[in-house]
N, C-alpha and C positions, 0 to 999 in steps of 0.2 A: 284335109289331112292336117294333123297337128305336128308342126316342126319344132316349135318352142313355146314356152309359156310366157306370160307377161314379163316384160323386161324391167319393170319398175320396182321390184323387190329383190333383196339379196337371197334368192332361193335358187337352188339347183335341183334338177329332177333326175336322179340316178335311175337308170333302168338296167336290168340284167336279162339277157336273152339265153335261151336254150336249156335251162335247167327244168326242174330241180334234180340235182344229183347229190348223193350223200358225200362224195369226195370233195365237193367244192362249195355247194350252197351253205352248209352249216358254218364253215370258216368265214364265208362272206357275211353271213348274219352276225357272227361274232365281231367282225371288224366294224360293221355298221353300228352295232350296239355300243361300241366303245366311243363313238362320236354322236350318239343319239340321232343317227341318220336313218331316214325312212327312204324306201325305194319301191319301184314297181318291177315285178318279175314277170316277163313275158315267157310263159311256160310252153314247152313242147309236150303234147299229150302223152306220147310214149313214155316220157320221163315221169309225168304225173302218175300214170298207171303203175309204173314200176316202183315209185318211191312216194306213196301217199303220205307217209310219216314226215318226209322232208317238206312237202307242200304245207302240211299242218304247221310245222315250225315257222315257215314264212308268214303265214296268216296270224298265228298266235303272237308274233313279234311286231304286229302292226303294219306290215307291208301290204302292198296292193298286188293283185294278180291281173295278168293280161294273157290273151290267147296268141300263140305263135304257131298254130296248126298242130295237128297230131303227129305228122311225120316230117316236120321241118321241110315242107315242100317249097320249091321254087315255082311260083305261080306261072311264070312265062313258059314253063315246060309241061304243064298239065292243063286239062280242060277246066273250064269254069265250074262245071258240075263236080268234078273230082275235088277241086280246091275247096269248094263250099262244103262238101260232105266231110272233108278232112278237118276243116275248121269247126264244123258243128260237133264232130266227135270229140275234139279237144274241149269245146265249151261244155259239153255234158259232164266231163270230169271236173271242170273248174267250178261249175254252177253251185254245187253245195257249199262251197267256201266263199261265195261272193255275197256282198250286201245287195239286197234287192233294189235299193235306191240308187246305187252307183251305176253309171253307164258302163257297158261292156267295152273293154279295150282290146284292140287287135293290132299286131305289128306283123307285116309280111316278112317271112324269112328272106334274108339277103336284100331286103328293101325292094323286092321285085314282085310285081304282080301285074296282071293285065288291066286294062281300063274296065272291061266287063266285070272282072273279079272285084275291083275297087268299088265300082258302082253298086254291085250286089251287097257287098259287105258294109258299105257306108249306111245302108238302111237300118242296120242292126247294131253296128259297132262304132265306137270312136276310133278312127284310124290314126295310130301314133307312129310318127317317124322320129327324126332327131336332127339336131344341128351340130352335135359333136359325136364323132365316131372314134372311140379310143383305139381301135385296131389291136386290142389285146389278143385277138385270135391270130395275128400275123407273126409267125415264128421268125421272120426275117428282121423284125424290129426288136431292138433291145428294150428292156423294161424302162430304161432311162429316157429313150426317145418317145416311147409310148406315153410316159408321164408328161414330158415336156410339151408334146403336141396337145394332149388332153387339157393341160392347164392353159396353154396359149389360146385355144379356141373357145374355152368356156366363158360365158357371159351371164349376167343375171337372167334367170328364166331359161337357161339352157337345158335341153334334154340330152343327156349323154348315154351312150350305149357301152356297157360292159357285157361280159359273157360269163355266166356261172357254168362253165364247161371245162372239161379236161384239156381241150385244145388251148384254151386261154390261160389256164391256171398258172403256168410258169411266169407270165407277165403280170397277171392280175394280182397275185399274192404280194408282189412288190409294189405295184402301182397304186392299188386301192387305198391302203393305209396312208400313203404319202399324199394322195389326192385329197382324201378326207381331211387330213391335218392342214394342208395348205389352205383350203377354202374355209375351214372352220376358224382358223386363226385370222382370216380376213373378214370374219363376221357373217359368213354365209350359213344358211341352214339347208338341209336336204329333205325334200318333201316328196310324197307320192303324187302321182298324176290324178 
């Protein structure tokens, strides 16, 4: 499983889970564009199915796609067969937008799946985790604390998780532009996985 990228360059790997949705993903894309930042979007199949035009925007702006299951399943609560079928359903929707040369990416919702699910998926996907969790989904955190923690734990090569979801938007819309500005001014760039 991939927890971070090489530490020897001033690159940060932004990831966004749970979209795409029209209320949040386009404003996120606009913020990324202001800093020439690229990101990887781990998409939920249900949202891809409902909002294919938003997915196209993500791809057209040079970002990368990853699979986050069709129904945002918690792997430890379902059978391996169900989990793999749900993942395959999401992949069918993403496939037309993916480059054939690029490895398929997968991130388990909640960061939780069983050893059997992990083993089965690793034969087909690059399994992507993270070393910085922004906690933008946590309504108990102020945007300021969310930003401070995200900055404090980010290092060269970090993979950071944000969420292009309604649940996270109150914090994300405040945190993301400040995070991008902070690291851009320190000479970092933002790349896709």
